[in-house]
C-alpha positions in Angstrom: -42.4 -4.5 -10.4 -40.3 -1.9 -11.9 -36.7 -1.7 -11.4 -35.4 0.7 -9.0 -34.0 3.6 -10.5 -30.8 4.6 -9.8 -27.2 6.5 -10.6 -24.3 4.9 -11.6 -20.9 6.9 -11.8 -18.3 4.9 -13.0 -14.4 5.5 -14.3 -14.4 5.0 -18.7 -11.4 2.4 -18.2 -14.7 -0.7 -16.8 -17.3 -0.3 -19.4 -18.5 -3.6 -18.6 -19.8 -2.1 -15.0 -22.7 -0.6 -17.3 -24.3 -3.7 -17.6 -25.1 -4.8 -14.6 -28.1 -4.9 -12.5 -27.6 -2.1 -9.9 -31.3 -1.7 -9.3 -30.9 -4.7 -7.1 -28.7 -5.2 -3.7 -25.9 -6.9 -4.1 -26.8 -9.7 -1.6 -29.6 -10.7 -4.6 -27.5 -11.1 -7.4 -26.8 -14.7 -8.6 -23.6 -14.2 -10.8 -20.5 -16.8 -11.4 -18.4 -14.1 -11.8 -18.4 -13.7 -8.0 -15.1 -14.6 -6.0 -14.3 -15.0 -2.6 -11.4 -13.3 -1.6 -10.1 -12.6 2.0 -10.8 -8.9 3.7 -11.0 -7.2 6.7 -14.2 -7.6 9.3 -16.9 -5.2 7.9 -19.6 -3.3 8.8 -21.1 -3.7 5.6 -22.0 -6.2 2.4 -18.9 -7.0 0.5 -18.8 -9.0 -2.4 -16.0 -9.2 -5.2 -16.7 -9.6 -9.2 -14.3 -10.8 -11.4 -14.7 -8.7 -14.4 -12.4 -7.8 -17.7 -9.2 -8.9 -16.4 -9.6 -7.5 -12.9 -11.3 -8.3 -9.3 -13.9 -5.5 -8.5 -14.8 -4.8 -4.7 -18.4 -3.7 -4.2 -19.8 -2.3 -1.2 -23.0 -1.9 0.1 -24.2 1.3 2.8 -25.6 3.9 3.3 -25.5 7.3 1.0 -23.5 10.0 2.8 -20.9 7.0 3.4 -20.8 5.9 0.3 -20.0 9.7 -1.0 -17.4 10.4 1.6 -15.6 6.9 0.9 -15.4 7.7 -3.0 -14.3 11.5 -2.4 -12.0 10.7 0.0 -10.5 7.9 -2.3 -10.7 10.0 -5.2 -8.5 12.6 -3.4 -6.1 10.3 -2.3 -5.9 9.2 -5.8 -5.0 12.5 -7.4 -2.4 12.8 -4.6 -0.7 9.7 -5.1 -1.6 8.3 -1.7 -1.9 4.6 -0.7 -5.1 3.5 -1.1 -7.8 1.3 -3.1 -8.6 2.5 -6.4 -11.8 4.0 -6.8 -13.6 2.8 -9.3 -17.6 4.1 -9.6 -20.3 4.6 -7.2 -23.6 3.7 -7.3 -27.0 6.1 -5.7 -30.3 4.4 -5.4 -32.6 7.5 -6.0 -35.7 5.4 -4.3 -34.0 3.9 -1.4 -34.0 5.7 2.1 -30.4 7.2 2.0 -30.0 5.9 5.6 -30.8 2.1 4.7 -27.7 -0.4 4.1 -28.7 -0.4 0.8 -28.9 2.9 -0.8 -25.3 2.9 -2.2 -22.7 0.9 -3.6 -19.1 1.8 -3.5 -16.8 0.0 -6.5 -13.0 -0.3 -5.8 -10.2 -2.1 -7.6 -9.6 -5.1 -5.3 -5.9 -4.9 -4.2 -4.1 -8.0 -5.8 -2.5 -9.9 -3.6 -3.2 -8.4 -0.5 -4.6 -9.8 2.9 -5.8 -8.5 6.2 -3.9 -8.6 9.5 -5.6 -10.9 10.9 -3.9 -13.2 8.8 -0.4 -12.6 10.2 -1.6 -13.5 13.9 0.2 -16.7 14.8 -0.6 -17.8 18.2 -1.1 -14.8 21.4 0.3 -12.2 19.2 1.8 -11.4 15.6 4.2 -13.7 13.9 7.9 -12.6 12.4 6.0 -10.0 10.1 4.8 -8.2 13.5 7.3 -5.3 13.2 6.6 -5.0 9.4 2.9 -4.7 9.6 2.8 -2.0 12.8 5.6 0.0 10.6 3.3 -0.3 8.1 0.9 0.7 9.3 2.3 4.0 11.1 3.8 4.5 7.9 0.6 4.7 6.2 -0.9 7.4 9.0 1.9 9.4 8.3 1.3 9.5 4.7 -2.3 10.6 5.3 -1.7 13.1 7.3 1.1 14.5 5.5 -1.5 14.2 2.6 -4.0 16.5 4.6 -6.4 13.4 5.2 -8.0 13.1 8.4 -8.4 9.7 8.9 -11.5 9.7 11.4 -12.0 5.8 12.1 -7.6 4.2 12.0 -8.1 0.7 12.7 -6.2 -2.4 11.2 -8.9 -4.1 10.1 -9.9 -0.4 7.7 -6.1 -1.7 6.4 -5.2 -4.4 3.7 -1.8 -5.1 3.8 0.7 -6.8 0.9 4.2 -8.2 0.8 6.2 -5.5 -0.5 10.0 -7.1 -0.6 11.8 -7.1 2.9 8.5 -5.3 3.8 4.7 -5.0 3.9 2.8 -2.0 2.3 0.0 -0.8 4.1 -3.2 0.1 1.8 -6.0 2.3 3.3 -9.6 0.4 2.2 -12.3 2.0 4.1 -12.7 5.9 3.9 -16.3 5.9 5.0 -15.3 8.9 8.0 -12.1 10.2 6.2 -11.7 13.8 5.5 -9.3 15.6 3.0 -7.8 19.2 4.0 -5.5 21.3 2.3 -3.2 20.4 6.0 -4.3 19.2 9.3 -3.8 20.8 12.3 -1.7 19.4 15.3 -4.8 18.8 17.3 -6.6 16.7 14.0 -3.5 14.7 13.8 -3.4 14.1 17.8 -7.4 13.2 17.7 -6.6 10.6 14.7 -3.9 8.9 16.8 -6.3 8.7 20.0 -8.5 7.2 17.8 -6.4 4.4 16.6 -5.3 3.8 19.8 -8.7 3.0 20.8 -9.6 1.0 17.8 -6.4 -0.9 17.9 -7.1 -2.2 22.0 -10.6 -3.1 21.2 -9.4 -5.3 18.0 -6.6 -6.5 20.4 -9.6 -7.4 23.0 -11.6 -9.3 20.3 -8.3 -11.8 18.9 -7.8 -12.2 22.5 -11.4 -13.2 22.9 -11.4 -15.7 19.3 -8.3 -17.3 20.8 -10.0 -18.1 24.2 -7.5 -16.1 26.3 -8.7 -13.6 29.0 -9.4 -9.7 28.1 -6.1 -9.4 30.2 -3.5 -11.0 28.4 -4.7 -9.2 24.6 -2.0 -7.1 23.2 -3.3 -3.9 24.3 0.2 -2.0 24.2 -0.2 -2.8 20.3 -1.9 1.1 19.7 0.7 2.7 22.0 3.7 1.4 20.1 1.8 1.8 16.2 1.6 5.8 18.2 5.3 5.7 18.6 6.4 4.3 15.6 3.9 7.0 14.1 6.1 9.8 16.3 9.4 9.0 15.2 8.4 9.2 11.6 6.6 12.6 12.1 9.4 14.2 13.6 11.7 12.8 10.7 9.3 14.1 7.8 8.4 17.3 9.4 11.3 18.7 11.2 12.1 22.0 9.8 15.8 22.6 9.5 17.8 25.6 10.1 21.0 25.4 8.0 23.8 27.6 8.0 24.0 29.4 4.5 27.1 28.3 3.6 26.4 24.8 3.5 23.6 24.5 1.3 24.4 20.7 0.6 22.8 19.8 4.0 19.4 20.4 2.1 20.5 18.2 -0.9 21.6 15.5 1.9 18.1 16.2 3.8 16.2 15.7 0.6 18.0 12.5 -0.2 17.7 11.3 3.4 14.0 11.6 2.9 13.8 10.0 -0.7 15.8 7.1 1.0 12.6 6.8 3.4 10.5 7.2 0.1 8.8 10.6 0.0 8.5 12.7 -3.0 9.6 16.2 -2.5 7.0 18.9 -4.0 8.1 21.8 -3.0 11.7 23.4 -1.2 11.3 26.4 0.4 14.0 28.5 1.8 13.8 31.2 4.3 16.6 33.8 4.8 17.5 34.5 8.2 17.6 38.2 9.0 21.0 38.1 9.9 22.4 36.5 7.0 24.1 34.0 8.4 21.1 30.9 8.5 18.3 29.3 6.0 15.4 28.2 7.4 14.4 24.8 5.0 10.9 23.5 4.7 9.8 21.1 2.2 6.3 20.3 1.0 6.1 16.2 0.9 4.1 14.4 -1.9 3.3 10.8 -1.8 5.6 8.1 -0.5 6.2 6.3 -3.5 9.2 7.9 -4.5 11.4 4.5 -6.3 7.8 3.5 -7.1 7.9 6.1 -9.1 11.5 6.1 -10.3 11.1 2.5 -11.5 7.9 3.1 -13.4 9.7 6.4 -15.2 13.0 4.1 -16.1 11.6 0.9 -17.2 7.8 1.0 -17.3 7.4 -1.6 -14.6 4.8 -1.2 -12.1 5.7 -2.3 -8.3 5.2 -1.3 -4.9 7.5 1.3 -2.8 10.3 -1.3 -1.2 10.3 -3.8 -4.4 10.9 -0.5 -6.6 14.0 0.1 -3.9 15.3 -3.3 -4.2 14.4 -3.8 -8.7 16.1 -0.7 -9.0 19.6 -1.8 -7.1 19.4 -4.5 -9.5 19.0 -2.3 -12.6 21.8 -0.4 -11.2 23.8 -3.9 -10.6 23.1 -4.8 -14.2 23.9 -1.8 -16.0 27.3 -1.1 -14.3 28.1 -4.6 -16.3 27.0 -2.7 -19.7 28.3 -0.7 -21.6 27.4 2.8 -21.6 25.2 3.3 -24.7 22.2 5.8 -25.0 19.4 5.8 -27.3 18.0 9.2 -29.3 15.3 9.7 -26.7 18.2 9.2 -23.4 16.9 6.3 -22.2 19.8 3.8 -21.2 19.6 1.2 -23.2 21.2 -1.3 -20.9 18.0 -0.3 -19.0 15.9 -1.6 -22.4 17.7 -4.6 -22.6 17.5 -5.4 -18.7 13.5 -5.4 -18.9 13.8 -7.3 -21.8 16.6 -9.8 -21.2 16.2 -10.4 -16.9 13.4 -8.7 -15.5 10.6 -10.1 -17.8 12.1 -13.7 -18.4 12.6 -14.0 -15.0 9.1 -13.6 -13.9 8.0 -15.8 -16.3 10.1 -18.8 -14.7 9.7 -18.0 -11.1 5.3 -17.9 -12.2 6.2 -21.7 -12.9 7.7 -22.2 -9.3 5.4 -20.0 -7.0 1.9 -20.9 -5.6 -1.1 -20.1 -7.3 -1.9 -16.2 -6.6 1.4 -15.3 -5.4 2.7 -12.3 -6.7 5.9 -12.8 -9.2 7.1 -9.4 -8.9 7.3 -10.2 -5.1 9.2 -13.8 -5.8 12.0 -11.8 -8.0 12.7 -9.7 -5.4 12.8 -12.4 -3.2 15.0 -14.1 -5.4 17.5 -11.2 -5.7 17.2 -11.0 -1.8 18.4 -15.2 -1.5 21.5 -13.8 -4.4 22.5 -11.3 -2.3 22.6 -13.7 0.9 24.2 -16.6 -1.1 26.7 -14.1 -2.4 27.6 -12.2 0.5 28.1 -15.9 2.0 30.5 -16.6 -0.9 32.1 -13.3 -0.8 31.9 -12.9 -4.5 28.6 -12.2 -6.9 27.1 -15.7 -7.2 24.5 -14.2 -10.4 21.2 -15.0 -10.4 21.1 -18.5 -12.3 22.9 -20.1 -9.8 20.9 -18.3 -6.6 17.6 -19.6 -8.4 19.3 -22.8 -8.9 20.1 -23.3 -5.2 16.7 -22.1 -4.0 15.4 -25.5 -6.0 17.7 -27.8 -4.7 17.1 -26.5 -1.1 13.6 -25.4 -1.4 14.4 -22.6 1.3 16.1 -19.5 0.0 17.4 -16.9 2.1 14.6 -15.0 2.5 11.4 -17.2 2.3 8.8 -17.0 -1.4 6.2 -15.6 -0.3 2.8 -18.1 0.2 -0.7 -18.0 -0.9 -2.8 -16.8 1.7 -5.1 -20.0 3.2 -6.9 -18.1 6.1 -10.7 -18.1 4.7 -12.1 -14.8 4.4 -13.7 -13.0 7.2 -17.4 -12.2 6.5 
């Protein structure tokens, strides 16, 4: 039987994908490089392939859905949005476009990620509940700022990662997403209504899986996310009127948004006709302010809240060093911090954290533990002492991450 024709669009940094037999459904593949990993509930076949030092997620689905998914993820990648990275798209030319095997979307698996169900504890969420809801609301705000109408907002369409003392949310399913230059209030409201309805359905499913009556489901969860969204949206979309002689308030406004993690792409100032005030509009880009600063300064890649904590550690280290700069303008202390502190600690922590745990997250946990011990001692106890205390007591002030052990959902 002749192999089916197909077209493969793939990013150039993964050439091994060119050698795979895309004429066959991924269900039929017998490849020892497939791995079982946790992921949310999906309507489509999803498999994970360990290839060239990376893990590739393969999702088989109808053609139109695959094209929308790939296009939306590419657009979000260009804008710096919080989503999984698209690697390629397979289109099988001789298969009915509406068939579940008409196309394959290829994305890079988000390392150290987990689904929301893996945070469940008893009838509701555990101690991470608040962080999870904040992360989801923040992701929705970010997508709307970038002009992305999601169209199927649900907890299942997101992957989560520990991010220092918070949680980061990543869009993983963009089949219904629609990129626009800007969203109207009506589009945002519609997306929120979809989210509330979908989350209610997910809570009903969870209650049923736990043997609970449907009346015991946490139907308020979606409305809780909506309230968090509204609070954050007011913060980022608010247009200030600033006295003309108090432009420092503009700097304060930008600093406040940077502290929340938002990059400011443009500042537009309109002087009022009467001349005694100006109207301030900010064009907000992605929510990776600290992540971008850390990468620019040190080359270290971390998630947003991890980067915030690591930058504080870098500033602490620099304050203890003489101010010496290289010809390129980079602080020599920054280079020393990475070579003498950060990388050696990552290697040491890797020997003590569970297999599969994020070493950068472990470093942030150690920094928090150092802070808690220093606070109790009213002095800086140092990283080495904090590390020894963790080894001796096994319970740092902020627990080191544990591996995800919940079986992957089919």
